[in-house]
C-alpha positions in Angstrom: -7.8 2.0 -2.1 -8.5 4.9 -4.2 -5.4 6.3 -5.8 -4.5 9.6 -4.6 -2.8 12.4 -7.1 0.2 13.3 -4.4 3.5 13.1 -5.7 5.4 13.6 -2.3 4.2 15.1 0.7 5.4 17.0 3.8 3.8 15.7 7.5 4.4 18.7 9.9 3.6 16.9 13.7 3.5 19.4 17.0 4.8 18.7 20.7 1.4 17.6 21.6 0.9 15.0 19.7 4.5 13.7 20.5 4.7 13.9 24.1 1.1 15.2 25.1 2.0 15.3 29.4 5.6 16.5 28.7 7.0 13.2 30.4 8.4 11.2 27.1 7.1 10.2 24.1 3.9 8.5 23.9 2.4 6.2 20.9 -1.3 7.2 21.8 -1.3 9.5 18.9 1.6 9.1 16.5 0.8 5.3 16.0 -2.3 6.5 13.8 -0.1 9.3 12.2 2.6 6.0 11.1 -0.1 4.1 9.8 -1.5 7.1 7.8 2.5 7.2 6.7 2.9 3.5 5.7 -0.8 3.5 3.6 0.8 6.9 2.1 4.0 4.9 0.9 1.8 1.7 0.0 0.3 3.8 -2.9 3.4 5.4 -4.2 3.3 8.7 -2.3 6.6 9.9 -0.8 6.7 11.0 2.7 9.0 13.5 4.4 8.4 13.9 8.4 8.7 17.3 9.8 8.5 16.1 13.7 8.7 18.7 16.5 9.0 17.4 20.2 12.1 16.9 21.2 12.0 19.5 24.5 8.8 18.1 25.5 10.0 14.5 25.1 12.8 15.2 26.8 11.6 17.4 29.9 10.7 14.4 32.0 14.9 13.5 32.2 15.3 16.9 34.3 12.7 16.9 37.1 15.0 18.6 39.3 14.9 21.6 36.9 13.3 24.3 38.1 13.4 26.9 35.5 13.5 26.0 31.6 16.9 28.0 30.7 17.9 28.6 27.2 20.7 26.0 28.0 18.6 23.3 29.9 16.0 23.8 27.0 19.0 22.7 24.5 19.7 19.9 26.8 16.2 18.7 26.8 16.2 19.1 23.3 19.3 16.9 22.9 18.2 14.0 25.1 14.5 14.0 23.6 15.7 14.2 20.3 17.0 10.9 20.3 14.0 9.3 22.3 11.6 10.8 19.8 13.5 9.1 16.6 13.3 6.0 18.5 9.4 6.0 19.0 9.2 6.6 15.0 11.8 4.4 14.1 9.8 1.5 16.3 6.6 2.2 14.2 8.0 1.2 10.7 9.6 -1.6 9.0 11.5 0.6 6.5 14.5 3.3 7.3 13.9 6.0 8.6 16.8 8.9 8.4 17.5 12.2 10.8 18.0 15.7 9.3 18.5 18.5 12.1 18.6 21.7 10.6 18.6 25.8 11.7 17.5 28.8 9.7 21.1 29.4 8.9 21.1 26.1 7.2 17.9 27.4 4.9 19.2 30.9 4.4 22.4 29.9 3.0 22.1 28.9 -0.9 24.9 26.1 -0.9 23.6 24.7 2.0 20.0 24.8 1.1 21.0 23.0 -1.9 22.7 20.4 -0.2 19.5 19.8 2.1 17.5 19.1 -1.3 20.1 16.6 -2.8 19.9 14.7 0.5 16.5 14.4 0.7 15.9 13.7 -2.7 18.6 10.7 -2.5 16.7 9.6 0.6 13.4 9.8 -1.1 14.8 7.6 -3.9 16.3 5.1 -1.8 13.2 4.7 -0.1 14.4 6.2 3.6 12.1 8.5 5.7 13.0 12.3 6.5 12.5 12.8 9.3 13.6 16.7 10.1 13.5 18.8 13.2 15.0 22.6 13.9 18.3 21.6 15.6 17.5 23.5 19.0 20.5 22.0 20.7 23.2 24.2 18.8 20.5 27.1 17.1 20.8 30.3 18.4 18.2 33.5 18.4 20.1 34.8 14.8 19.9 31.0 13.5 16.5 29.7 14.4 13.2 29.4 12.6 11.2 29.5 15.7 9.1 27.2 15.0 8.0 23.7 13.1 5.2 25.3 11.0 7.2 27.7 9.1 10.1 25.2 9.2 7.4 22.6 7.7 6.8 25.1 4.8 10.8 25.8 4.1 11.2 21.7 3.7 7.8 21.6 1.5 9.5 24.0 -0.8 12.8 23.0 -0.6 11.2 19.1 -1.4 9.2 20.3 -4.4 6.2 18.6 -2.5 2.9 18.8 -3.7 1.1 19.0 -0.7 2.0 20.2 3.0 -0.2 18.8 6.0 -0.1 20.5 9.3 -1.4 18.5 12.2 -2.8 20.9 14.9 -5.3 20.0 18.4 -7.5 21.9 16.4 -10.0 21.1 13.3 -8.6 23.8 11.0 -8.9 27.2 10.7 -12.2 29.0 12.6 -13.9 32.6 11.8 -13.1 33.3 15.4 -11.1 31.2 18.0 -13.1 28.1 19.2 -12.2 27.9 22.4 -13.6 31.5 23.6 -16.6 31.4 20.8 -19.6 28.7 20.9 -20.2 30.1 17.3 -17.0 30.0 15.8 -17.3 28.7 12.3 -14.8 26.7 10.4 -13.3 27.8 7.1 -12.9 24.5 4.9 -11.1 26.3 2.4 -9.0 29.4 1.9 -8.6 30.4 -1.5 -5.5 33.6 -0.8 -4.3 34.7 2.4 -4.9 38.1 3.3 -4.6 40.7 6.7 -8.3 39.3 7.0 -7.4 35.8 7.5 -4.6 36.6 9.9 -6.7 38.2 12.1 -8.7 35.3 12.5 -5.7 33.6 14.4 -5.3 33.8 17.9 -3.0 32.4 20.0 -1.2 29.1 20.7 -3.7 26.6 22.8 -1.2 24.3 23.9 1.0 24.4 26.6 3.3 22.4 24.9 4.2 23.6 21.4 5.8 26.7 20.5 3.6 28.0 17.7 -0.2 29.1 17.3 -2.8 29.4 14.3 -0.7 32.9 13.4 2.6 30.4 12.3 0.4 27.8 11.0 -0.9 30.9 8.4 2.5 32.0 7.6 3.7 28.6 6.8 0.5 27.9 4.5 1.3 31.5 2.9 5.0 30.3 2.3 3.8 27.1 1.2 0.7 28.0 -1.0 3.1 30.9 -3.0 5.2 27.8 -3.9 2.1 25.8 -5.4 1.7 23.8 -2.5 -1.7 22.8 -1.2 -2.0 23.6 2.6 -4.0 21.8 4.9 -4.2 22.4 8.7 -6.0 19.5 10.0 -6.5 17.7 13.6 -3.9 14.9 14.4 -6.0 13.8 17.6 -8.6 12.6 15.7 -8.6 9.1 13.8 -11.1 10.3 11.2 -8.6 12.7 10.4 -6.2 10.5 8.2 -9.1 8.1 6.7 -11.0 11.5 5.5 -7.2 12.0 4.0 -6.9 8.6 2.3 -10.6 8.8 1.3 -9.6 12.5 -0.8 -11.8 14.4 1.5 -10.7 17.3 3.3 -11.0 17.3 6.9 -10.2 20.6 7.8 -9.2 23.5 6.1 -7.4 23.7 2.9 -5.6 26.7 1.6 -5.5 26.6 -2.3 -2.3 27.0 -4.0 -1.1 30.1 -6.1 -2.2 29.5 -9.9 1.4 31.0 -10.6 3.6 30.1 -8.3 6.8 31.6 -7.7 10.1 30.0 -9.1 11.7 28.0 -6.9 15.3 30.4 -6.6 12.5 33.8 -5.8 10.7 31.7 -3.3 13.7 30.9 -1.4 14.9 34.3 -1.3 11.1 35.9 -0.4 10.6 33.4 1.7 13.6 31.2 3.5 16.9 33.6 3.0 17.1 36.3 5.6 18.4 39.5 5.1 22.2 40.2 6.3 21.9 43.9 5.2 19.5 46.8 3.9 20.1 49.5 0.8 18.1 52.4 1.0 16.9 54.1 -2.1 15.4 56.9 -3.3 11.7 56.7 -3.8 10.0 53.7 -5.0 12.1 53.0 -8.0 9.8 50.4 -9.7 11.5 51.2 -13.1 14.9 50.0 -12.0 14.0 47.1 -10.5 11.2 46.1 -13.7 12.8 47.6 -16.0 14.8 45.6 -19.0 17.5 46.4 -17.3 16.3 45.2 -13.4 18.8 46.5 -11.5 20.2 49.4 -9.3 23.1 51.6 -10.1 25.2 53.0 -7.3 24.5 56.7 -8.1 20.9 55.6 -7.1 21.5 54.3 -3.1 20.7 56.6 0.3 22.1 54.8 2.5 23.5 51.6 3.5 22.7 49.7 6.6 24.3 46.2 8.0 27.1 44.5 7.0 27.1 42.3 4.3 29.0 40.9 1.3 28.9 39.6 -1.7 26.2 36.7 -2.7 24.4 37.5 0.9 20.7 38.7 0.5 19.8 42.0 1.1 16.7 44.2 1.5 16.0 47.0 -0.9 13.2 49.6 0.7 12.8 53.1 0.0 13.4 56.3 1.4 9.8 56.2 3.4 10.5 52.7 5.0 8.5 50.9 2.6 10.1 47.1 1.8 10.5 47.1 -1.9 12.7 43.8 -2.1 14.6 41.0 -1.6 18.0 40.4 -3.8 21.4 39.0 -3.8 24.0 41.5 -3.5 27.1 42.4 -6.4 28.6 44.2 -3.8 29.9 44.2 -0.6 28.5 46.9 1.8 32.0 48.2 2.3 31.7 49.4 -0.9 28.6 50.6 -1.2 29.0 52.4 2.0 32.0 54.2 0.2 30.5 55.1 -2.9 27.4 56.2 -0.9 29.4 58.3 1.2 31.4 60.0 -1.2 28.7 60.6 -3.7 29.6 64.1 -5.0 33.3 63.1 -5.4 34.6 62.7 -8.6 36.5 59.8 -7.5 32.9 58.2 -6.7 31.7 59.3 -9.7 34.6 57.2 -11.7 33.7 53.8 -9.7 30.0 54.3 -10.3 30.8 54.4 -13.9 33.1 51.6 -13.6 31.0 48.6 -11.7 27.7 47.0 -12.4 24.8 46.9 -11.0 24.7 46.5 -7.5 21.6 43.8 -8.2 21.2 42.1 -10.5 17.7 41.5 -12.8 17.9 37.5 -12.2 18.6 38.0 -8.6 15.8 40.3 -7.2 12.5 39.4 -5.5 9.8 42.2 -5.6 8.2 42.0 -2.4 5.2 44.2 -3.2 4.7 42.0 -6.2 5.3 38.2 -4.8 
């Protein structure tokens, strides 16, 4: 068997593969995926599995539910998660571990680092990490919302070489193949721009929450971290044979030649801003100069409530998103400075405090 160049890969498996009929987990498609995982591990490739499907797996346990309220979906997720983990565990003769996450876990730098350490420790001891969004406890404010983007965040956190998103189509087409017979599969994407997003249609599966757009978003997150990304058909057995033979069975998104640094990537694609600071003009010099900072007297307005160390958005007065950054001061103090710009006390305070944002804690959005 050919030796592949992957050192560590992340596989994203969707709900339609887990519970295609929404009547519990089925091995119909998962057995082939499990065999692929076993064969990868036999070649020394570390595997991380991002598995959707807890709601779909648990739906059959609530047959009298006439409406899928948010609370009902949480209950389905809680019940279905154990069934899904039991299904995966039956396929393997090596141990697996469950990791349930919310976006709140990933966007907090300390918890993000803790997740990384846990994943690396599991891999070092031959344990398969199986990850999913924690639907039971997540809220609108804390959820990622789809496991395509979650898998990209996981791949970045795990320093993976490749991300494989298993779909119900062969890859990215130039138009929706369900509506157009002349749709052409695109085998390779070198860069992601608006024209690529324009090709994405709506979700074709009645089971999952993500469509092609979320898969492209995930590919953009992953490739900017230097991670080769595949969108491939998880329903076809030949998909996995081709992957192991070094072939591309679907669409491959090539990684950036110069990937973002890990901390900058986290701030750009994972951390969510807790507030925003508005500055006059574009302030390219302030953001890109030797000092790489914004001073208090450059602030026009402050929106939201944030503390020291929170991630904030920096935008210009015309609404342009300039950067995401770590705040050196709280919104309370910055609001005071902005509201009392002309006062003598404010002048003294501005001269006494350091930069609002430091060079090492900023990610330029337009540049990245």
